[in-house]
Structure formats: C-alpha cells, structure tokens
All heavy atoms as TSV, in Angstrom:
chain	resi	resn	atom	element	x	y	z
A	1	MET	N	N	10.454	3.643	10.250
A	1	MET	CA	C	9.844	3.830	8.945
A	1	MET	C	C	9.666	2.503	8.224
A	1	MET	O	O	8.689	2.298	7.531
A	1	MET	CB	C	10.702	4.769	8.100
A	1	MET	CG	C	10.587	6.210	8.487
A	1	MET	SD	S	11.430	7.293	7.340
A	1	MET	CE	C	12.949	7.535	8.203
A	2	GLY	N	N	10.603	1.599	8.385
A	2	GLY	CA	C	10.549	0.334	7.665
A	2	GLY	C	C	9.391	-0.549	8.085
A	2	GLY	O	O	8.837	-1.284	7.276
A	3	VAL	N	N	9.010	-0.484	9.362
A	3	VAL	CA	C	7.915	-1.323	9.848
A	3	VAL	C	C	6.603	-0.915	9.193
A	3	VAL	O	O	5.800	-1.766	8.808
A	3	VAL	CB	C	7.822	-1.239	11.388
A	3	VAL	CG1	C	6.609	-1.974	11.904
A	3	VAL	CG2	C	9.085	-1.789	12.022
A	4	ARG	N	N	6.387	0.386	9.034
A	4	ARG	CA	C	5.153	0.845	8.375
A	4	ARG	C	C	5.114	0.395	6.927
A	4	ARG	O	O	4.065	0.006	6.411
A	4	ARG	CB	C	5.037	2.359	8.455
A	4	ARG	CG	C	4.768	2.866	9.848
A	4	ARG	CD	C	4.513	4.325	9.825
A	4	ARG	NE	N	5.698	5.025	9.339
A	4	ARG	CZ	C	6.004	6.258	9.666
A	4	ARG	NH1	N	5.235	6.921	10.475
A	4	ARG	NH2	N	7.083	6.836	9.183
A	5	GLN	N	N	6.257	0.447	6.257
A	5	GLN	CA	C	6.297	0.028	4.857
A	5	GLN	C	C	6.076	-1.479	4.730
A	5	GLN	O	O	5.387	-1.929	3.818
A	5	GLN	CB	C	7.627	0.440	4.238
A	5	GLN	CG	C	7.761	1.934	4.116
A	5	GLN	CD	C	9.147	2.363	3.706
A	5	GLN	OE1	O	10.094	1.590	3.746
A	5	GLN	NE2	N	9.284	3.618	3.322
A	6	LEU	N	N	6.633	-2.246	5.656
A	6	LEU	CA	C	6.417	-3.696	5.644
A	6	LEU	C	C	4.952	-4.025	5.887
A	6	LEU	O	O	4.366	-4.852	5.177
A	6	LEU	CB	C	7.302	-4.369	6.691
A	6	LEU	CG	C	7.127	-5.880	6.826
A	6	LEU	CD1	C	7.539	-6.584	5.541
A	6	LEU	CD2	C	7.943	-6.395	7.998
A	7	ALA	N	N	4.346	-3.371	6.866
A	7	ALA	CA	C	2.930	-3.614	7.157
A	7	ALA	C	C	2.046	-3.238	5.972
A	7	ALA	O	O	1.119	-3.972	5.620
A	7	ALA	CB	C	2.512	-2.823	8.400
A	8	THR	N	N	2.342	-2.123	5.339
A	8	THR	CA	C	1.581	-1.708	4.161
A	8	THR	C	C	1.733	-2.724	3.034
A	8	THR	O	O	0.754	-3.087	2.377
A	8	THR	CB	C	2.055	-0.328	3.680
A	8	THR	OG1	O	1.892	0.600	4.739
A	8	THR	CG2	C	1.260	0.124	2.481
A	9	GLY	N	N	2.943	-3.195	2.816
A	9	GLY	CA	C	3.177	-4.193	1.772
A	9	GLY	C	C	2.419	-5.480	2.013
A	9	GLY	O	O	1.849	-6.063	1.086
A	10	ILE	N	N	2.376	-5.930	3.260
A	10	ILE	CA	C	1.645	-7.157	3.586
A	10	ILE	C	C	0.152	-6.965	3.355
A	10	ILE	O	O	-0.519	-7.833	2.780
A	10	ILE	CB	C	1.940	-7.589	5.031
A	10	ILE	CG1	C	3.395	-8.067	5.132
A	10	ILE	CG2	C	0.982	-8.686	5.488
A	10	ILE	CD1	C	3.875	-8.304	6.541
A	11	ILE	N	N	-0.378	-5.823	3.786
A	11	ILE	CA	C	-1.803	-5.541	3.565
A	11	ILE	C	C	-2.118	-5.504	2.078
A	11	ILE	O	O	-3.120	-6.067	1.616
A	11	ILE	CB	C	-2.200	-4.216	4.248
A	11	ILE	CG1	C	-2.162	-4.381	5.756
A	11	ILE	CG2	C	-3.574	-3.749	3.789
A	11	ILE	CD1	C	-2.278	-3.088	6.527
A	12	LEU	N	N	-1.257	-4.864	1.288
A	12	LEU	CA	C	-1.487	-4.791	-0.158
A	12	LEU	C	C	-1.390	-6.168	-0.804
A	12	LEU	O	O	-2.158	-6.474	-1.727
A	12	LEU	CB	C	-0.507	-3.818	-0.797
A	12	LEU	CG	C	-0.710	-2.352	-0.421
A	12	LEU	CD1	C	0.396	-1.494	-0.991
A	12	LEU	CD2	C	-2.072	-1.857	-0.861
A	13	LEU	N	N	-0.478	-7.007	-0.334
A	13	LEU	CA	C	-0.394	-8.370	-0.869
A	13	LEU	C	C	-1.665	-9.165	-0.584
A	13	LEU	O	O	-2.146	-9.908	-1.443
A	13	LEU	CB	C	0.810	-9.099	-0.265
A	13	LEU	CG	C	2.154	-8.786	-0.877
A	13	LEU	CD1	C	3.269	-9.445	-0.059
A	13	LEU	CD2	C	2.214	-9.274	-2.310
A	14	ILE	N	N	-2.199	-9.006	0.609
A	14	ILE	CA	C	-3.444	-9.712	0.959
A	14	ILE	C	C	-4.590	-9.234	0.082
A	14	ILE	O	O	-5.362	-10.038	-0.449
A	14	ILE	CB	C	-3.757	-9.526	2.455
A	14	ILE	CG1	C	-2.722	-10.273	3.293
A	14	ILE	CG2	C	-5.169	-10.003	2.783
A	14	ILE	CD1	C	-2.767	-9.951	4.772
A	15	PHE	N	N	-4.716	-7.919	-0.105
A	15	PHE	CA	C	-5.772	-7.393	-0.973
A	15	PHE	C	C	-5.567	-7.829	-2.427
A	15	PHE	O	O	-6.537	-8.119	-3.124
A	15	PHE	CB	C	-5.849	-5.876	-0.894
A	15	PHE	CG	C	-6.607	-5.360	0.305
A	15	PHE	CD1	C	-6.332	-4.116	0.809
A	15	PHE	CD2	C	-7.585	-6.113	0.914
A	15	PHE	CE1	C	-7.025	-3.620	1.898
A	15	PHE	CE2	C	-8.281	-5.644	2.009
A	15	PHE	CZ	C	-8.000	-4.389	2.505
A	16	ALA	N	N	-4.329	-7.896	-2.884
A	16	ALA	CA	C	-4.065	-8.332	-4.261
A	16	ALA	C	C	-4.477	-9.788	-4.450
A	16	ALA	O	O	-5.020	-10.153	-5.495
A	16	ALA	CB	C	-2.593	-8.154	-4.597
A	17	GLN	N	N	-4.225	-10.607	-3.453
A	17	GLN	CA	C	-4.611	-12.013	-3.547
A	17	GLN	C	C	-6.133	-12.156	-3.638
A	17	GLN	O	O	-6.640	-13.064	-4.279
A	17	GLN	CB	C	-4.087	-12.771	-2.328
A	17	GLN	CG	C	-4.367	-14.256	-2.376
A	17	GLN	CD	C	-3.836	-14.966	-1.149
A	17	GLN	OE1	O	-3.423	-14.349	-0.184
A	17	GLN	NE2	N	-3.846	-16.274	-1.184
A	18	GLN	N	N	-6.855	-11.220	-3.024
A	18	GLN	CA	C	-8.313	-11.253	-3.031
A	18	GLN	C	C	-8.919	-10.439	-4.177
A	18	GLN	O	O	-10.132	-10.296	-4.251
A	18	GLN	CB	C	-8.847	-10.726	-1.700
A	18	GLN	CG	C	-8.413	-11.546	-0.514
A	18	GLN	CD	C	-8.765	-10.898	0.806
A	18	GLN	OE1	O	-9.278	-9.785	0.868
A	18	GLN	NE2	N	-8.484	-11.599	1.883
A	19	ASN	N	N	-8.075	-9.902	-5.062
A	19	ASN	CA	C	-8.513	-9.073	-6.196
A	19	ASN	C	C	-9.323	-7.854	-5.759
A	19	ASN	O	O	-10.288	-7.468	-6.406
A	19	ASN	CB	C	-9.319	-9.897	-7.205
A	19	ASN	CG	C	-8.457	-10.905	-7.912
A	19	ASN	OD1	O	-7.282	-10.646	-8.168
A	19	ASN	ND2	N	-9.017	-12.059	-8.213
A	20	LYS	N	N	-8.927	-7.219	-4.685
A	20	LYS	CA	C	-9.593	-6.013	-4.184
A	20	LYS	C	C	-8.770	-4.802	-4.590
A	20	LYS	O	O	-8.079	-4.181	-3.788
A	20	LYS	CB	C	-9.764	-6.093	-2.670
A	20	LYS	CG	C	-10.687	-7.206	-2.250
A	20	LYS	CD	C	-10.943	-7.186	-0.775
A	20	LYS	CE	C	-11.947	-8.279	-0.424
A	20	LYS	NZ	N	-12.287	-8.241	0.977
A	21	TRP	N	N	-8.861	-4.431	-5.857
A	21	TRP	CA	C	-8.016	-3.388	-6.419
A	21	TRP	C	C	-8.406	-2.000	-5.952
A	21	TRP	O	O	-7.545	-1.153	-5.725
A	21	TRP	CB	C	-8.023	-3.495	-7.942
A	21	TRP	CG	C	-7.687	-4.875	-8.405
A	21	TRP	CD1	C	-8.520	-5.751	-9.033
A	21	TRP	CD2	C	-6.442	-5.563	-8.231
A	21	TRP	NE1	N	-7.862	-6.938	-9.263
A	21	TRP	CE2	C	-6.584	-6.858	-8.789
A	21	TRP	CE3	C	-5.222	-5.228	-7.652
A	21	TRP	CZ2	C	-5.566	-7.793	-8.794
A	21	TRP	CZ3	C	-4.199	-6.171	-7.651
A	21	TRP	CH2	C	-4.382	-7.435	-8.220
A	22	THR	N	N	-9.694	-1.730	-5.802
A	22	THR	CA	C	-10.122	-0.413	-5.333
A	22	THR	C	C	-9.695	-0.188	-3.893
A	22	THR	O	O	-9.281	0.915	-3.526
A	22	THR	CB	C	-11.650	-0.260	-5.461
A	22	THR	OG1	O	-12.026	-0.535	-6.807
A	22	THR	CG2	C	-12.105	1.130	-5.090
A	23	GLU	N	N	-9.769	-1.224	-3.078
A	23	GLU	CA	C	-9.317	-1.117	-1.701
A	23	GLU	C	C	-7.818	-0.845	-1.636
A	23	GLU	O	O	-7.348	-0.060	-0.812
A	23	GLU	CB	C	-9.655	-2.392	-0.915
A	23	GLU	CG	C	-11.131	-2.575	-0.640
A	23	GLU	CD	C	-11.900	-3.211	-1.787
A	23	GLU	OE1	O	-11.312	-3.413	-2.877
A	23	GLU	OE2	O	-13.087	-3.478	-1.610
A	24	MET	N	N	-7.059	-1.506	-2.537
A	24	MET	CA	C	-5.620	-1.258	-2.591
A	24	MET	C	C	-5.342	0.192	-2.966
A	24	MET	O	O	-4.468	0.835	-2.382
A	24	MET	CB	C	-4.955	-2.197	-3.604
A	24	MET	CG	C	-4.862	-3.627	-3.154
A	24	MET	SD	S	-4.143	-4.691	-4.400
A	24	MET	CE	C	-2.513	-4.006	-4.571
A	25	ALA	N	N	-6.068	0.697	-3.936
A	25	ALA	CA	C	-5.872	2.085	-4.364
A	25	ALA	C	C	-6.227	3.056	-3.246
A	25	ALA	O	O	-5.553	4.071	-3.064
A	25	ALA	CB	C	-6.708	2.368	-5.611
A	26	THR	N	N	-7.256	2.736	-2.471
A	26	THR	CA	C	-7.644	3.593	-1.355
A	26	THR	C	C	-6.538	3.660	-0.311
A	26	THR	O	O	-6.177	4.741	0.169
A	26	THR	CB	C	-8.950	3.082	-0.714
A	26	THR	OG1	O	-9.967	3.023	-1.708
A	26	THR	CG2	C	-9.380	3.977	0.428
A	27	ILE	N	N	-5.979	2.506	0.027
A	27	ILE	CA	C	-4.891	2.471	1.007
A	27	ILE	C	C	-3.682	3.238	0.486
A	27	ILE	O	O	-3.065	4.021	1.211
A	27	ILE	CB	C	-4.527	1.018	1.355
A	27	ILE	CG1	C	-5.634	0.408	2.203
A	27	ILE	CG2	C	-3.197	0.940	2.087
A	27	ILE	CD1	C	-5.471	-1.057	2.477
A	28	LEU	N	N	-3.342	3.040	-0.774
A	28	LEU	CA	C	-2.193	3.754	-1.341
A	28	LEU	C	C	-2.428	5.258	-1.385
A	28	LEU	O	O	-1.497	6.039	-1.180
A	28	LEU	CB	C	-1.882	3.219	-2.730
A	28	LEU	CG	C	-1.176	1.871	-2.773
A	28	LEU	CD1	C	-1.127	1.348	-4.196
A	28	LEU	CD2	C	0.210	1.980	-2.189
A	29	ALA	N	N	-3.653	5.670	-1.664
A	29	ALA	CA	C	-3.953	7.105	-1.716
A	29	ALA	C	C	-3.798	7.740	-0.340
A	29	ALA	O	O	-3.255	8.840	-0.212
A	29	ALA	CB	C	-5.361	7.336	-2.250
A	30	ILE	N	N	-4.237	7.043	0.683
A	30	ILE	CA	C	-4.133	7.583	2.038
A	30	ILE	C	C	-2.691	7.529	2.537
A	30	ILE	O	O	-2.135	8.519	3.012
A	30	ILE	CB	C	-5.070	6.823	2.997
A	30	ILE	CG1	C	-6.526	7.060	2.599
A	30	ILE	CG2	C	-4.816	7.232	4.445
A	30	ILE	CD1	C	-7.499	6.140	3.270
A	31	ILE	N	N	-2.084	6.370	2.416
A	31	ILE	CA	C	-0.732	6.190	2.946
A	31	ILE	C	C	0.291	6.985	2.144
A	31	ILE	O	O	1.270	7.478	2.707
A	31	ILE	CB	C	-0.390	4.695	3.000
A	31	ILE	CG1	C	-1.192	4.068	4.120
A	31	ILE	CG2	C	1.086	4.463	3.193
A	31	ILE	CD1	C	-0.956	2.617	4.347
A	32	GLY	N	N	0.063	7.132	0.858
A	32	GLY	CA	C	0.993	7.895	0.049
A	32	GLY	C	C	1.133	9.320	0.530
A	32	GLY	O	O	2.227	9.880	0.546
A	33	VAL	N	N	0.049	9.896	0.990
A	33	VAL	CA	C	0.086	11.270	1.486
A	33	VAL	C	C	0.545	11.312	2.935
A	33	VAL	O	O	1.478	12.032	3.288
A	33	VAL	CB	C	-1.306	11.933	1.350
A	33	VAL	CG1	C	-1.329	13.283	2.031
A	33	VAL	CG2	C	-1.686	12.057	-0.105
A	34	VAL	N	N	-0.074	10.517	3.782
A	34	VAL	CA	C	0.179	10.602	5.220
A	34	VAL	C	C	1.581	10.120	5.586
A	34	VAL	O	O	2.366	10.857	6.187
A	34	VAL	CB	C	-0.893	9.811	6.003
A	34	VAL	CG1	C	-0.572	9.793	7.486
A	34	VAL	CG2	C	-2.267	10.411	5.774
A	35	VAL	N	N	1.904	8.887	5.217
A	35	VAL	CA	C	3.175	8.312	5.653
A	35	VAL	C	C	4.359	8.956	4.933
A	35	VAL	O	O	5.321	9.381	5.569
A	35	VAL	CB	C	3.171	6.784	5.463
A	35	VAL	CG1	C	4.546	6.206	5.724
A	35	VAL	CG2	C	2.152	6.144	6.384
A	36	ALA	N	N	4.290	9.044	3.630
A	36	ALA	CA	C	5.413	9.625	2.899
A	36	ALA	C	C	5.580	11.099	3.242
A	36	ALA	O	O	6.705	11.592	3.357
A	36	ALA	CB	C	5.219	9.450	1.398
A	37	GLY	N	N	4.489	11.794	3.443
A	37	GLY	CA	C	4.578	13.205	3.818
A	37	GLY	C	C	5.190	13.400	5.191
A	37	GLY	O	O	6.074	14.239	5.376
A	38	THR	N	N	4.734	12.617	6.169
A	38	THR	CA	C	5.300	12.752	7.510
A	38	THR	C	C	6.750	12.293	7.546
A	38	THR	O	O	7.578	12.916	8.215
A	38	THR	CB	C	4.488	11.988	8.561
A	38	THR	OG1	O	4.369	10.618	8.170
A	38	THR	CG2	C	3.119	12.593	8.749
A	39	ASP	N	N	7.072	11.222	6.834
A	39	ASP	CA	C	8.470	10.793	6.756
A	39	ASP	C	C	9.327	11.886	6.132
A	39	ASP	O	O	10.432	12.167	6.599
A	39	ASP	CB	C	8.615	9.510	5.934
A	39	ASP	CG	C	8.117	8.282	6.664
A	39	ASP	OD1	O	7.826	8.384	7.873
A	39	ASP	OD2	O	8.020	7.219	6.023
A	40	GLY	N	N	8.824	12.504	5.082
A	40	GLY	CA	C	9.557	13.584	4.429
A	40	GLY	C	C	9.791	14.766	5.344
A	40	GLY	O	O	10.885	15.335	5.387
A	41	VAL	N	N	8.776	15.124	6.134
A	41	VAL	CA	C	8.913	16.243	7.065
A	41	VAL	C	C	9.939	15.916	8.148
A	41	VAL	O	O	10.820	16.720	8.455
A	41	VAL	CB	C	7.544	16.602	7.696
A	41	VAL	CG1	C	7.707	17.549	8.873
A	41	VAL	CG2	C	6.628	17.202	6.649
A	42	TYR	N	N	9.833	14.732	8.734
A	42	TYR	CA	C	10.769	14.356	9.797
A	42	TYR	C	C	12.204	14.256	9.280
A	42	TYR	O	O	13.140	14.672	9.957
A	42	TYR	CB	C	10.351	13.045	10.457
A	42	TYR	CG	C	9.179	13.208	11.393
A	42	TYR	CD1	C	8.000	12.513	11.185
A	42	TYR	CD2	C	9.247	14.076	12.481
A	42	TYR	CE1	C	6.923	12.659	12.034
A	42	TYR	CE2	C	8.169	14.239	13.332
A	42	TYR	CZ	C	7.013	13.528	13.110
A	42	TYR	OH	O	5.941	13.686	13.947
A	43	LEU	N	N	12.379	13.688	8.096
A	43	LEU	CA	C	13.726	13.603	7.545
A	43	LEU	C	C	14.290	14.982	7.220
A	43	LEU	O	O	15.482	15.241	7.430
A	43	LEU	CB	C	13.732	12.714	6.302
A	43	LEU	CG	C	13.567	11.222	6.571
A	43	LEU	CD1	C	13.315	10.473	5.274
A	43	LEU	CD2	C	14.788	10.669	7.283
A	44	SER	N	N	13.451	15.866	6.717
A	44	SER	CA	C	13.912	17.225	6.420
A	44	SER	C	C	14.291	17.973	7.693
A	44	SER	O	O	15.295	18.676	7.732
A	44	SER	CB	C	12.837	18.000	5.671
A	44	SER	OG	O	12.659	17.456	4.391
A	45	ARG	N	N	13.487	17.808	8.741
A	45	ARG	CA	C	13.791	18.463	10.018
A	45	ARG	C	C	15.055	17.899	10.651
A	45	ARG	O	O	15.726	18.595	11.402
A	45	ARG	CB	C	12.627	18.309	10.990
A	45	ARG	CG	C	11.449	19.173	10.644
A	45	ARG	CD	C	10.380	19.069	11.683
A	45	ARG	NE	N	9.248	19.902	11.329
A	45	ARG	CZ	C	8.096	19.868	11.957
A	45	ARG	NH1	N	7.918	19.053	12.980
A	45	ARG	NH2	N	7.118	20.649	11.587
A	46	ALA	N	N	15.361	16.638	10.359
A	46	ALA	CA	C	16.562	16.014	10.911
A	46	ALA	C	C	17.814	16.437	10.149
A	46	ALA	O	O	18.911	16.022	10.497
A	46	ALA	CB	C	16.423	14.497	10.887
A	47	GLY	N	N	17.633	17.221	9.117
A	47	GLY	CA	C	18.780	17.710	8.366
A	47	GLY	C	C	19.066	16.963	7.086
A	47	GLY	O	O	20.026	17.247	6.395
A	48	ALA	N	N	18.239	15.985	6.758
A	48	ALA	CA	C	18.419	15.217	5.522
A	48	ALA	C	C	17.388	15.685	4.504
A	48	ALA	O	O	16.469	14.948	4.146
A	48	ALA	CB	C	18.278	13.725	5.799
A	49	GLY	N	N	17.540	16.912	4.027
A	49	GLY	CA	C	16.556	17.511	3.125
A	49	GLY	C	C	16.343	16.732	1.847
A	49	GLY	O	O	15.212	16.517	1.414
A	50	ASN	N	N	17.426	16.277	1.230
A	50	ASN	CA	C	17.282	15.513	-0.009
A	50	ASN	C	C	16.580	14.190	0.227
A	50	ASN	O	O	15.771	13.759	-0.586
A	50	ASN	CB	C	18.651	15.268	-0.643
A	50	ASN	CG	C	19.241	16.537	-1.216
A	50	ASN	OD1	O	18.517	17.457	-1.575
A	50	ASN	ND2	N	20.558	16.595	-1.280
A	51	LEU	N	N	16.876	13.544	1.344
A	51	LEU	CA	C	16.224	12.272	1.659
A	51	LEU	C	C	14.742	12.488	1.955
A	51	LEU	O	O	13.906	11.652	1.613
A	51	LEU	CB	C	16.926	11.603	2.839
A	51	LEU	CG	C	16.592	10.148	3.116
A	51	LEU	CD1	C	16.871	9.280	1.889
A	51	LEU	CD2	C	17.381	9.641	4.297
A	52	GLY	N	N	14.425	13.623	2.577
A	52	GLY	CA	C	13.020	13.946	2.844
A	52	GLY	C	C	12.234	14.119	1.558
A	52	GLY	O	O	11.124	13.612	1.423
A	53	ARG	N	N	12.818	14.823	0.600
A	53	ARG	CA	C	12.144	14.981	-0.699
A	53	ARG	C	C	12.056	13.646	-1.421
A	53	ARG	O	O	11.080	13.368	-2.113
A	53	ARG	CB	C	12.881	16.008	-1.545
A	53	ARG	CG	C	12.650	17.424	-1.095
A	53	ARG	CD	C	13.241	18.430	-2.063
A	53	ARG	NE	N	14.697	18.413	-2.076
A	53	ARG	CZ	C	15.473	19.079	-1.233
A	53	ARG	NH1	N	14.913	19.824	-0.310
A	53	ARG	NH2	N	16.780	19.007	-1.311
A	54	PHE	N	N	13.081	12.801	-1.274
A	54	PHE	CA	C	13.091	11.487	-1.905
A	54	PHE	C	C	11.927	10.637	-1.411
A	54	PHE	O	O	11.388	9.824	-2.152
A	54	PHE	CB	C	14.418	10.780	-1.609
A	54	PHE	CG	C	14.521	9.401	-2.170
A	54	PHE	CD1	C	14.699	9.204	-3.528
A	54	PHE	CD2	C	14.432	8.293	-1.345
A	54	PHE	CE1	C	14.801	7.935	-4.058
A	54	PHE	CE2	C	14.535	7.022	-1.860
A	54	PHE	CZ	C	14.717	6.838	-3.217
A	55	HIS	N	N	11.503	10.827	-0.153
A	55	HIS	CA	C	10.353	10.093	0.381
A	55	HIS	C	C	9.029	10.760	0.010
A	55	HIS	O	O	8.063	10.078	-0.311
A	55	HIS	CB	C	10.442	10.005	1.906
A	55	HIS	CG	C	11.160	8.816	2.403
A	55	HIS	ND1	N	12.405	8.459	1.971
A	55	HIS	CD2	C	10.792	7.876	3.293
A	55	HIS	CE1	C	12.779	7.361	2.587
A	55	HIS	NE2	N	11.824	6.992	3.401
A	56	ALA	N	N	8.979	12.076	0.086
A	56	ALA	CA	C	7.699	12.775	-0.055
A	56	ALA	C	C	7.199	12.825	-1.496
A	56	ALA	O	O	6.016	12.604	-1.746
A	56	ALA	CB	C	7.825	14.185	0.511
A	57	ILE	N	N	8.066	13.097	-2.445
A	57	ILE	CA	C	7.620	13.267	-3.837
A	57	ILE	C	C	7.083	11.961	-4.435
A	57	ILE	O	O	5.976	11.952	-4.984
A	57	ILE	CB	C	8.735	13.891	-4.696
A	57	ILE	CG1	C	8.964	15.339	-4.235
A	57	ILE	CG2	C	8.383	13.850	-6.178
A	57	ILE	CD1	C	10.171	15.998	-4.850
A	58	PRO	N	N	7.806	10.827	-4.343
A	58	PRO	CA	C	7.225	9.592	-4.874
A	58	PRO	C	C	5.933	9.186	-4.171
A	58	PRO	O	O	5.003	8.680	-4.798
A	58	PRO	CB	C	8.315	8.545	-4.651
A	58	PRO	CG	C	9.574	9.312	-4.571
A	58	PRO	CD	C	9.196	10.616	-3.934
A	59	GLY	N	N	5.856	9.428	-2.857
A	59	GLY	CA	C	4.622	9.113	-2.130
A	59	GLY	C	C	3.446	9.921	-2.640
A	59	GLY	O	O	2.338	9.405	-2.785
A	60	ALA	N	N	3.683	11.186	-2.930
A	60	ALA	CA	C	2.613	12.034	-3.472
A	60	ALA	C	C	2.209	11.578	-4.871
A	60	ALA	O	O	1.024	11.575	-5.215
A	60	ALA	CB	C	3.067	13.490	-3.493
A	61	LEU	N	N	3.176	11.172	-5.677
A	61	LEU	CA	C	2.859	10.690	-7.026
A	61	LEU	C	C	2.074	9.377	-6.978
A	61	LEU	O	O	1.127	9.186	-7.746
A	61	LEU	CB	C	4.139	10.522	-7.841
A	61	LEU	CG	C	4.891	11.811	-8.155
A	61	LEU	CD1	C	6.217	11.507	-8.840
A	61	LEU	CD2	C	4.038	12.729	-9.006
A	62	ILE	N	N	2.469	8.486	-6.079
A	62	ILE	CA	C	1.732	7.225	-5.913
A	62	ILE	C	C	0.311	7.508	-5.446
A	62	ILE	O	O	-0.653	6.894	-5.931
A	62	ILE	CB	C	2.466	6.295	-4.942
A	62	ILE	CG1	C	3.760	5.789	-5.584
A	62	ILE	CG2	C	1.587	5.126	-4.512
A	62	ILE	CD1	C	4.690	5.082	-4.632
A	63	ALA	N	N	0.157	8.432	-4.511
A	63	ALA	CA	C	-1.177	8.787	-4.024
A	63	ALA	C	C	-2.029	9.375	-5.146
A	63	ALA	O	O	-3.221	9.076	-5.251
A	63	ALA	CB	C	-1.069	9.768	-2.868
A	64	ALA	N	N	-1.430	10.204	-5.996
A	64	ALA	CA	C	-2.176	10.785	-7.116
A	64	ALA	C	C	-2.606	9.710	-8.105
A	64	ALA	O	O	-3.745	9.714	-8.591
A	64	ALA	CB	C	-1.321	11.837	-7.816
A	65	LEU	N	N	-1.721	8.776	-8.393
A	65	LEU	CA	C	-2.061	7.685	-9.302
A	65	LEU	C	C	-3.165	6.810	-8.715
A	65	LEU	O	O	-4.128	6.446	-9.407
A	65	LEU	CB	C	-0.819	6.842	-9.600
A	65	LEU	CG	C	-0.991	5.668	-10.544
A	65	LEU	CD1	C	-1.420	6.161	-11.920
A	65	LEU	CD2	C	0.292	4.881	-10.639
A	66	ALA	N	N	-3.053	6.490	-7.442
A	66	ALA	CA	C	-4.089	5.679	-6.789
A	66	ALA	C	C	-5.414	6.426	-6.746
A	66	ALA	O	O	-6.475	5.829	-6.945
A	66	ALA	CB	C	-3.640	5.298	-5.382
A	67	GLY	N	N	-5.369	7.734	-6.505
A	67	GLY	CA	C	-6.595	8.532	-6.537
A	67	GLY	C	C	-7.237	8.530	-7.911
A	67	GLY	O	O	-8.461	8.498	-8.039
A	68	GLY	N	N	-6.419	8.534	-8.953
A	68	GLY	CA	C	-6.952	8.434	-10.313
A	68	GLY	C	C	-7.638	7.105	-10.570
A	68	GLY	O	O	-8.675	7.060	-11.237
A	69	VAL	N	N	-7.092	6.045	-10.011
A	69	VAL	CA	C	-7.717	4.724	-10.151
A	69	VAL	C	C	-9.069	4.704	-9.442
A	69	VAL	O	O	-10.064	4.202	-9.972
A	69	VAL	CB	C	-6.800	3.608	-9.602
A	69	VAL	CG1	C	-7.532	2.287	-9.478
A	69	VAL	CG2	C	-5.571	3.468	-10.463
A	70	ILE	N	N	-9.100	5.270	-8.254
A	70	ILE	CA	C	-10.377	5.324	-7.503
A	70	ILE	C	C	-11.391	6.171	-8.260
A	70	ILE	O	O	-12.558	5.783	-8.404
A	70	ILE	CB	C	-10.150	5.906	-6.093
A	70	ILE	CG1	C	-9.269	4.967	-5.273
A	70	ILE	CG2	C	-11.472	6.143	-5.370
A	70	ILE	CD1	C	-8.764	5.570	-3.990
A	71	TYR	N	N	-10.966	7.325	-8.765
A	71	TYR	CA	C	-11.873	8.221	-9.482
A	71	TYR	C	C	-12.398	7.563	-10.764
A	71	TYR	O	O	-13.577	7.679	-11.086
A	71	TYR	CB	C	-11.153	9.523	-9.809
A	71	TYR	CG	C	-11.996	10.524	-10.541
A	71	TYR	CD1	C	-12.985	11.228	-9.877
A	71	TYR	CD2	C	-11.809	10.752	-11.901
A	71	TYR	CE1	C	-13.780	12.149	-10.544
A	71	TYR	CE2	C	-12.595	11.674	-12.577
A	71	TYR	CZ	C	-13.572	12.369	-11.886
A	71	TYR	OH	O	-14.363	13.275	-12.551
A	72	SER	N	N	-11.541	6.831	-11.467
A	72	SER	CA	C	-11.960	6.217	-12.727
A	72	SER	C	C	-12.819	4.976	-12.525
A	72	SER	O	O	-13.523	4.562	-13.441
A	72	SER	CB	C	-10.757	5.881	-13.588
A	72	SER	OG	O	-10.004	4.838	-13.008
A	73	SER	N	N	-12.761	4.372	-11.344
A	73	SER	CA	C	-13.531	3.143	-11.129
A	73	SER	C	C	-14.972	3.429	-10.726
A	73	SER	O	O	-15.791	2.528	-10.715
A	73	SER	CB	C	-12.856	2.273	-10.058
A	73	SER	OG	O	-12.931	2.896	-8.790
A	74	ASP	N	N	-15.283	4.671	-10.391
A	74	ASP	CA	C	-16.676	4.997	-9.991
A	74	ASP	C	C	-17.564	5.248	-11.154
A	74	ASP	O	O	-17.399	5.437	-12.222
A	74	ASP	CB	C	-16.681	6.231	-9.088
A	74	ASP	CG	C	-16.131	5.897	-7.713
A	74	ASP	OD1	O	-16.097	4.717	-7.363
A	74	ASP	OD2	O	-15.730	6.844	-7.012
C-alpha cells in the first residue's frame, strides 16, 4: 500500500510544480475512489474492519473534494 501512496505523492508533487491543478484533482478523484476503496476492502476482509474504514472514508472524501474542483473549473 505504501508504494502506491509514494508514487501518487511524487506524481502530485510534479504536477504541483508545473501548476497543473486540474490534472492533480483528476488524479485524486480517481485514486481516492480506486485505491482507498480497494485498500479498505482488503483490510476489512483481513479482519481489520476499523482500519479498512479509516482508509476508505477519507479517500472517498478526498475524491469528492477533487471532483468538486474539477466540476467548478469547467
């Protein structure tokens, strides 16, 4: 899980340096749902239900916020 988060952080840093805010929001909207959701499911299935929710809920909120940025920029 940590490698995906590190890779996402590096990509977001590169986009931030280039002032590509809509692209950053797009990546966060996609990754917030896909990665945090799958991590939450796997952690819940492994018996760590609270840890699964801890990953899934913030990821969904970040994705919703990023989606709002994309929607408002059009």
